[in-house]
C-alpha positions, -999 to 999 in steps of 0.1 A, spaced: -391 -412 -20 -411 -386 -1 -422 -393 35 -458 -384 24 -458 -411 -2 -446 -436 24 -472 -427 46 -500 -433 22 -487 -467 10 -484 -478 47 -521 -465 51 -531 -487 21 -514 -517 35 -531 -512 69 -567 -506 55 -563 -526 22 -575 -560 13 -564 -588 34 -543 -606 6 -524 -573 3 -510 -578 37 -536 -557 57 -547 -587 78 -514 -588 95 -514 -552 106 -549 -553 114 -544 -584 136 -516 -565 153 -536 -535 158 -563 -556 173 -539 -572 197 -526 -539 209 -563 -527 213 -571 -559 236 -540 -554 257 -550 -517 264 -584 -525 275 -574 -538 309 -545 -511 315 -571 -484 311 -596 -503 330 -574 -510 359 -558 -474 360 -594 -459 364 -604 -484 390 -569 -481 409 -574 -443 409 -611 -443 418 -602 -465 448 -575 -444 459 -593 -413 455 -625 -428 470 -606 -439 501 -584 -408 505 -612 -384 502 -631 -402 530 -601 -401 553 -595 -364 545 -632 -352 548 -640 -377 579 -608 -386 595 -577 -365 594 -590 -335 576 -570 -316 552 -545 -303 578 -540 -307 615 -527 -282 639 -513 -290 672 -501 -268 701 -476 -289 722 -475 -262 749 -509 -248 757 -538 -270 742 -563 -247 754 -553 -220 729 -565 -241 701 -600 -225 701 -582 -191 696 -561 -207 669 -592 -218 650 -608 -184 650 -578 -171 634 -575 -198 607 -610 -196 596 -604 -159 585 -576 -172 562 -586 -172 523 -593 -206 510 -602 -222 544 -636 -238 547 -635 -244 583 -615 -254 615 -627 -276 644 -609 -286 678 -610 -324 682 -604 -344 715 -595 -379 705 -588 -411 727 -595 -447 732 -620 -465 750 -640 -500 750 -675 -499 743 -699 -523 761 -732 -531 746 -758 -558 749 -742 -578 721 -705 -575 732 -676 -555 737 -652 -536 712 -624 -512 713 -629 -478 696 -615 -444 687 -635 -419 704 -638 -387 687 -653 -354 704 -660 -329 680 -684 -299 675 -715 -312 654 -708 -285 628 -680 -307 616 -705 -331 604 -725 -305 587 -697 -296 565 -701 -302 527 -673 -327 528 -684 -345 557 -719 -346 543 -710 -359 512 -694 -392 524 -710 -398 558 -745 -415 555 -770 -419 584 -784 -452 582 -807 -448 614 -815 -422 639 -797 -388 640 -769 -374 618 -752 -357 646 -750 -359 683 -773 -332 702 -762 -336 737 -732 -345 758 -747 -378 765 -753 -389 728 -731 -411 706 -729 -418 669 -715 -452 660 -701 -465 627 -721 -492 612 -695 -521 617 -689 -510 653 -726 -508 661 -728 -544 647 -700 -559 665 -714 -548 699 -752 -554 689 -761 -515 694 -792 -501 680 -807 -464 682 -818 -456 715 -798 -482 734 -777 -474 765 -741 -484 763 -713 -479 784 -678 -466 776 -649 -477 797 -619 -455 801 -591 -453 823 -579 -425 845 -547 -420 866 -554 -420 903 -535 -401 930 -510 -427 937 -503 -433 899 -524 -465 893 -548 -464 866 -585 -464 875 -612 -479 850 -642 -457 847 -675 -466 829 -696 -439 812 -732 -444 802 -742 -430 766 -771 -433 744 -767 -443 708 -785 -417 688 -775 -426 652 -759 -453 630 -737 -439 602 -715 -451 575 -686 -440 555 -690 -465 530 -657 -480 540 -652 -509 564 -622 -497 580 -637 -462 592 -671 -478 600 -656 -503 625 -635 -478 643 -655 -446 652 -675 -436 681 -685 -398 678 -697 -374 706 -697 -337 713 -669 -317 729 -689 -318 763 -691 -358 757 -652 -359 753 -645 -339 787 -670 -363 803 -648 -391 791 -613 -381 794 -591 -357 816 -568 -334 798 -539 -357 800 -557 -390 786 -564 -377 752 -549 -358 724 -563 -326 710 -558 -310 678 -571 -286 650 -587 -302 621 -586 -276 592 -605 -281 557 -595 -261 527 -609 -255 492 -582 -276 474 -565 -302 495 -548 -318 465 -530 -288 453 -532 -264 481 -525 -281 513 -486 -272 513 -494 -234 507 -521 -233 533 -499 -251 558 -472 -223 555 -498 -196 557 -511 -211 588 -479 -218 603 -469 -181 595 -502 -169 613 -498 -190 645 -460 -189 651 -434 -214 659 -454 -228 691 -476 -247 668 -472 -276 643 -489 -277 612 -492 -311 591 -508 -316 557 -529 -348 550 -498 -361 529 -476 -361 561 -505 -377 583 -511 -405 559 -479 -409 541 -474 -447 549 -510 -454 538 -509 -432 507 -477 -445 496 -487 -480 497 -517 -473 475 -495 -457 450 -469 -485 451 -498 -511 444 -510 -488 415 -477 -487 400 -471 -523 403 -504 -531 385 -495 -506 355 -461 -523 355 -475 -557 349 -500 -546 325 -474 -526 307 -457 -561 299 -487 -571 282 -485 -541 259 -449 -549 252 -459 -588 242 -485 -570 218 -458 -548 204 -440 -580 194 -468 -589 171 -463 -555 153 -426 -570 145 -442 -602 134 -468 -586 114 -443 -561 98 -420 -589 88 -449 -610 72 -458 -578 52 -423 -575 40 -423 -608 28 -457 -605 9 -448 -571 -4 -414 -579 -20 -427 -574 -55 -438 -537 -45 -405 -533 -28 -388 -543 -61 -408 -518 -84 -402 -489 -58 -365 -496 -57 -363 -499 -96 -380 -465 -97 -354 -450 -75 -365 -453 -39 -337 -454 -16 -332 -479 15 -345 -452 38 -378 -447 18 -385 -483 18 -379 -486 57 -400 -454 62 -430 -473 46 -428 -501 70 -420 -478 100 -451 -456 92 -470 -490 91 -458 -498 126 -467 -461 137 -503 -464 121 -509 -501 135 -500 -488 170 -520 -457 165 -551 -476 153 -546 -501 181 -542 -474 209 -571 -453 197 -594 -483 198 -581 -498 229 -583 -465 248 -618 -460 238 -629 -493 248 -609 -492 280 -624 -458 289 -659 -469 281 -654 -500 302 -638 -481 332 -664 -452 330 -692 -479 335 -672 -502 360 -698 -498 388 -728 -511 366 -706 -536 351 -697 -552 383 -732 -551 396 -744 -569 365 -717 -595 367 -726 -601 404 -763 -607 395 -753 -632 366 -727 -651 387 -754 -651 417 -779 -667 394 -757 -696 384 -746 -700 420 -780 -703 432 -787 -730 406 -760 -751 424 -773 -744 459 -747 -716 466 -750 -682 479 -749 -647 466 -715 -638 447 -699 -606 458 -671 -592 433 -661 -563 456 -669 -570 492 -679 -538 508 -662 -551 540 -628 -545 524 -637 -522 495 -656 -492 486 -693 -499 482 -692 -477 449 -660 -471 430 -656 -434 419 -648 -428 384 -615 -409 381 -598 -405 348 -561 -393 349 -559 -379 313 -523 -375 314 -517 -409 324 -541 -422 295 -519 -400 271 -486 -413 283 -500 -448 279 -510 -443 243 -477 -425 235 -457 -454 250 -477 -480 230 -471 -463 197 -434 -459 205 -433 -495 212 -451 -504 179 -426 -482 160 -398 -498 176 -407 -532 171 -412 -524 134 -379 -510 131 -360 -543 126 -381 -557 99 -385 -520 81 -345 -520 81 -341 -553 66 -368 -544 39 -345 -513 32 -316 -535 25 -332 -558 0 -316 -556 -33 -341 -550 -64 -323 -571 -89 -328 -603 -69 -363 -595 -61 -370 -589 -100 -353 -622 -108 -376 -640 -82 -408 -624 -96 
C-alpha cells in the first residue's frame, strides 16, 4: 500500500466521525495543545524577563563593553576619543564609581555612587529605560544628584532636598577619615527594576572628584555598540587591537556571567519541567492509537485481504500519530503565542479581578508581578527557533508514542479478524 493512501486514511480517522475513532485522536490532539500552551507562554515570559533585565543592566549599568587601564587611569579620556571613531560604536564614557552612605531626613542608606558625563543619560539606550519621575533627567552641576526611586524612598529624599554623602579617605598616618559632602537632589529616576532603583546615586564627573580621591574609587570606560548581543566579541577585539596590551577589554557577557548564567539555568529548568508535561500528553497519543486499532480492526482485515502488508498498516497509524501531533502542536503553539503576546494585559486583568474579590473580603490589592522584584512590564520576546524546536519535539514524541500500537496493528492476522467480524 502506498504511503499516500495511508496518509489519507489516517487523515480520515482524525477528522472523521466520532464513532470511526476520530474522538480518540482529536482528544489526544487537544491534550497536546493544552500541554503546549503553558510551555510557549512560559518561554515568552522567561525570555522577556531575561531580556528586559539584561537590557537595563547593559544600557544603564555596565554598558556593552568596559575598558580598564590598570596603569594610567588618566589616559581613559584619550582612549574614549579613539574608540568613538571605530565603526559600530555608539559612544564611550569615562565612569568613576565608588561607595558611600547617603544621609537624608528619613534615614541613611548605602549606595553605589556613579560619576558620569550627563551625555551618557542622553544616549538612546539610556533614554529608553531610564524614566524621570520627578525633577531633572540629568545632573547639571557638580553639586547635583539623581537618585533611584527606591533609594530616594529609603532615605525620605525629594527633589530639592539637601542631603549628605559620607565617604572615607585615607589620612597621612594611614587611618581612614570620614567626610560628609553636601549635595542637592535634582531628580528622581527609575529603571523599572527594583534592584537598580535601590542602588544608584548619579552625579557628574566633577561631583565624583569632590567625593573621591583617585585611590578611593575605580574608573572605567563604558562603551556602547550597535549590536551588543552579536557584535560584542568582535568589538572587544577591535578595541583591544586599537589600544594595545596596556588595557583590559571586557564584554557584558563576561561582566554579568554569573547573573546571566543564573537566568539561563532557571529558564532551562522551567522548560524541562514543561517538557515533561508534553511527554505525558504524548502517552495519550499511544492510548488513542491503541483504541483506534481496536475499533478499526475490520478496516485492517479488509486492507490486508486486499494485499496491504504489515508496513502499510503500521504506516496508517504512524501517520495518525504524526497528524495528531501536528494538529495539537499547531493549535497549542497558536494559543500559546496569543497568550504570551498579550501577557501584560492578561496579568493586569487578572490583578483587577482578583483585587475586586479581595476587597469584598476586606483584603488589599492583589499584585501578581510585584514591581519590587520583577519588571513593571514584561517585554514580549519570541524565540522563533525555540518555538519551532518545541513543535518538532512534540510531533516526534507523538510519532514515537504511536509506534508500538502501530507495529502491533501491522502484525494482526487478517483471517482471525475476518472470522471475528
